[in-house]
C-alpha positions, -999 to +999 in steps of 0.1 A: -158-532+469-171-553+443-153-585+444-173-598+471-180-635+479-211-637+458-190-625+429-165-647+435-189-677+437-202-667+401-168-664+387-159-698+403-187-714+387-182-695+352-145-708+354-154-742+361-175-745+331-150-731+309-118-745+323-123-780+342-110-806+322-088-780+301-050-785+293-024-754+303-007-745+273+008-712+281+012-690+312+022-654+308+033-628+336+027-594+320+031-573+353+044-584+387+012-592+404-008-602+374-006-640+354-024-652+321-030-687+315-041-701+280-060-732+283-074-757+258-109-761+276-138-786+267-153-758+244-119-747+229-094-726+236-098-699+264-076-673+285-082-665+322-066-638+339-057-636+379-044-603+396-030-598+430-028-561+425-040-540+458-064-520+432-075-549+406-074-580+425-096-609+407-097-634+384-122-640+352-120-652+317-103-626+293-108-616+258-078-589+261-045-596+246-014-595+271+022-591+261+046-620+271+076-601+288+109-612+270+122-622+303+097-642+326+100-641+364+110-665+388+077-672+395+064-673+360+092-699+355+080-721+381+044-720+374+057-732+339+075-759+352+046-775+372+018-763+357+021-761+318+011-793+306-013-801+332-051-807+335-075-790+355-097-812+376-116-788+395-121-749+403-141-743+440-147-713+465-136-717+498-169-714+518-181-680+506-148-663+510-127-644+483-108-677+478-106-697+445-087-729+446-077-745+410-070-780+410-042-794+387-030-827+380+001-835+360+027-862+358+063-856+367+098-866+349+094-902+364+060-904+352+040-904+387+011-884+390+014-851+411-016-826+422-011-788+427-034-762+436-033-727+424-051-706+454-061-672+446-071-651+476-088-617+465-083-593+498-073-563+487-037-553+495-036-587+511-045-605+476-019-633+467-016-661+443+001-692+458+008-724+444+009-754+467+014-791+468-013-815+478+003-837+505-021-861+517-046-840+534-026-810+536-010-780+517+026-772+514+037-740+499+057-743+468+060-703+460+034-675+459+035-641+438+040-619+470+060-637+497+050-630+536+076-633+562+072-632+597+085-597+600+052-588+579+029-605+593+029-623+626-005-640+615+002-658+589+035-665+566+037-669+529+070-687+521+082-717+501+084-751+520+057-737+544+022-755+552-003-732+537-030-718+561-061-703+552-066-666+565-084-661+596-123-664+592-126-638+621-153-656+635-177-650+606-203-676+594-203-683+556-235-665+538-245-700+526-248-715+563-266-686+578-296-696+598-327-677+614-314-689+649-277-673+641-293-638+630-317-637+660-286-640+686-268-609+666-259-580+693-284-550+691-277-514+694-256-510+662-268-503+625-282-538+613-264-538+580-227-533+596-238-558+624-245-585+596-217-572+577-192-582+605-208-614+614-212-630+576-184-638+551-190-630+516-210-601+518-199-567+508-213-536+523-239-531+499-251-565+499-254-565+537-276-532+532-293-551+506-301-580+532-310-560+561-340-538+546-363-559+565-347-564+603-370-597+608-342-626+607-364-643+589-367-620+560-328-618+564-324-651+558-346-655+530-325-623+511-293-643+516-303-675+505-320-660+477-287-645+466-268-678+468-297-694+448-298-673+422-259-675+418-261-713+420-289-713+395-272-692+371-300-665+374-275-633+371-276-600+359-239-591+352-238-551+351-217-526+356-230-491+373-219-461+358-216-422+368-230-395+347-197-391+333-198-431+323-170-434+349-173-468+366-190-467+398-191-505+405-204-537+394-223-567+406-238-598+393-274-596+409-295-565+404-289-537+433-319-516+438-299-489+456-270-486+425-301-486+400-316-454+414-284-436+414-265-449+384-265-457+348-265-497+341-244-513+314-255-551+311-235-580+304-239-613+289-214-630+315-195-623+347-164-618+331-174-596+306-189-571+334-155-577+356-129-569+327-149-539+313-152-524+348-116-528+357-105-518+323-124-484+322-120-474+357-102-443+356-083-453+390-069-483+370-037-487+389-015-504+364-020-478+338-021-446+365+012-459+384+032-461+352+020-430+339+028-414+368+061-423+372+069-414+332+051-383+339+073-373+369+104-379+344+092-358+317+083-330+340+119-331+355+130-329+319+106-300+309+119-283+339+157-286+331+149-273+294+128-243+305+159-233+331+182-241+302+161-216+278+162-191+307+200-191+308+207-192+272+183-161+268+202-141+296+232-149+279+220-140+244+206-108+258+240-099+274+258-107+239+235-087+220+245-058+244+282-061+231+280-030+211+296-011+237+330-034+238+334-023+200+331+014+208+355+011+237+381-005+214+377+022+191+376+048+214+409+037+232+426+033+200+418+066+191+430+084+222+461+059+229+480+093+236+459+104+262+460+072+284+489+056+304+496+025+314+484+018+350+454+040+345+421+024+362+398+042+337+400+064+305+377+094+305+374+105+268+346+119+245+323+096+225+332+110+186+297+093+175+274+118+195+302+139+219+289+128+250+317+119+277+323+083+283+345+063+309+360+033+297+371+006+326+406-006+320+432-032+334+460-018+348+480-046+342+480-041+305+494-012+283+462+009+265+466-010+231+466-043+249+431-031+268+418-023+232+427-055+220+406-073+246+378-053+239+379-060+201+384-098+212+354-096+240+332-079+210+343-109+183+332-136+209+298-118+218+292-121+179+300-157+177+278-161+211+250-148+197+251-171+164+256-198+187+232-188+217+205-189+187+209-220+178+210-238+210+175-214+221+160-230+189+172-266+197+159-261+232+126-246+222+122-276+198+130-300+226+105-282+247+076-286+221+085-324+215+085-334+254+054-311+260+038-335+230+050-365+251+035-351+282+002-346+262+002-383+250+013-396+286-021-379+297-041-396+272-027-426+275-055-456+282-030-489+282+001-497+300+014-504+263+010-469+255+032-457+285+056-485+275+061-468+240+064-437+252+093-445+274+111-461+245+106-430+224+123-408+249+149-437+254+159-433+219+154-400+217+185-398+244+159-382+270+157-412+293+182-435+305+180-472+289+169-495+312+190-528+315+173-554+307+181-590+298+176-609+262+162-596+232+135-566+233+102-574+215+097-546+187+067-530+198+041-527+169+023-497+156-013-496+170-030-459+161-065-455+172-088-462+145-123-448+142-151-446+111-171-414+103-208-415+100-204-421+064-177-447+067-144-432+062-117-446+084-093-424+106-062-431+124-050-412+150-014-419+165-008-430+201+027-410+201+050-395+181+065-425+168+031-436+150+024-396+139+056-400+118+046-435+105+008-423+099+015-390+081+049-404+062+043-435+055+005-451+058-012-419+043-015-415+010-008-380-008-047-371-012-055-381+022-066-353+048-038-346+076-053-328+108-036-316+140-044-291+168-028-256+159-002-247+183-012-274+206+005-310+213-014-338+201-021-365+174-018-366+138-050-373+124-055-391+090-088-387+071-084-421+041-103-407+014-098-435-008-097-415-037-132-398-028-139-360-018-146-359+020-179-334+026-177-311+057-194-338+078-162-361+076-139-332+082-153-320+113-157-355+127-123-359+118-114-324+135-134-335+166-111-367+167-079-347+164-089-323+191-098-352+216-064-364+209-046-338+220-036-318+251-070-296+247-093-324+251-111-307+281-114-275+260-140-259+238-136-241+203-102-261+199-083-246+163-075-278+142-055-275+110-067-294+082-044-300+048-040-324+027-010-351+034+012-342+003+014-304+018+028-319+051+069-324+053+093-335+077+121-312+081+159-328+079+168-340+118+135-330+130+123-346+163+094-375+159+062-362+151+075-327+145+067-316+110+061-285+088+029-280+065+013-254+041-019-246+023-038-254+052-073-242+068-084-239+104-116-250+119-130-247+155-143-276+170-152-286+207-135-322+215-161-353+218-153-388+227-150-406+195-165-439+212-196-422+218-199-398+187-185-419+155-197-448+148 
């Protein structure tokens, strides 16, 4: 758990330098538990991000671009009413807890000064963002991003109109008030780091282990005081600690010898840069994963239905293709009308094609001639069914191919914006119901992945089927190079030649990118088709991203992360 009291103290100082005295210009709420503030600070315009999400709760200065939903939530509208246009007068940490208070000063409609506080509580699943009125020496809750009623917690309610109460301290001593006498009084018999963790606020488990390297109370006190001093004096080393596969394991603002021995280190200039990079690159990012899982379940359900439909159509087609016997039955009944009587259950006749005896079932309600007509009609309907079933089977196969391509894009999606665009694509294609939303919907912009080869040639890869069509049919020139994994769902990848002939190195670098942005990302020797864009055509009525091509050659490559292998 990286966002401990030490990191919170560091972020508070960083926010204070960038925001104190600044004016709030805009407030967005990209997700139900996230806020973005645009502030004109002392050194220009800056943005800070605050989240109460269970998985990535925290606050930091951000460089990311966040969408402003067309329909803001009621809490966002409340914040705009009370805070937009106000001044940030102070930013403090409560003791050494993971609580940051941002004080605002503004004027109401009558011109009277009003003081508000935005309280960010960073406490895992109990995280919250609360707007409170400063009333004399106390705080009164205006509203919160998460309301907590008495049914949810008997310890503390967070509801509009209630007085604000700080979370219970559990009897811990703030890290900046630890003394040798207090440490000497701690009970023995337990692991020292665990005792420190349970007795001192603001320390994460790794910080408690760091402080407990020497059991002498003087040394522990010295180490804890050193942590506080390093933060207050700005002697920081913001870094993200990476596993061998470059998956972020943790981050902190000071050097952690325990981690330096186990992980690779990625250093940053500021605390906010380290925190943001950590949460954006962590594979368990809740925002992307939750949205992807929800859409993935829908896609899997669609695929299951399509495959069942294909199975039934195949069975019906097989039955229709075995309908030649109905024509034979009709002919043999007609040829033997003189031998068959009305009311017979069956007719035993000789097949004049091969001389073998054959028994034909009859409907006792009808005359022999009527039975013959029924068999001819059944034969005719089967022939029509063959044409129709083959057509439906082709359409179902195309749908399956298309949905499998969407499933591949979901697996490789990096951002919630990509998930939203895939949902919109499926909705427009008629596979998902359109969600009821108020107001105008913003048109989603095309933002394909962009890379450059070692020689400087530009490469774009689509993030979804719509972008695939736009890249291939609109953005690419006729002589540019088109690449796609052979018979495997993936991105259309375009190597822009700008009139130059690419060499084999450029082609193979682009092929690796095409393989990376496909469902075969984790495989080896992936086949990639290469041709010029002028040889790629889109059939009339084809699904998004579906094309045909000629004059291609196939190369085999092992996918590599373009962020690592391409400059």
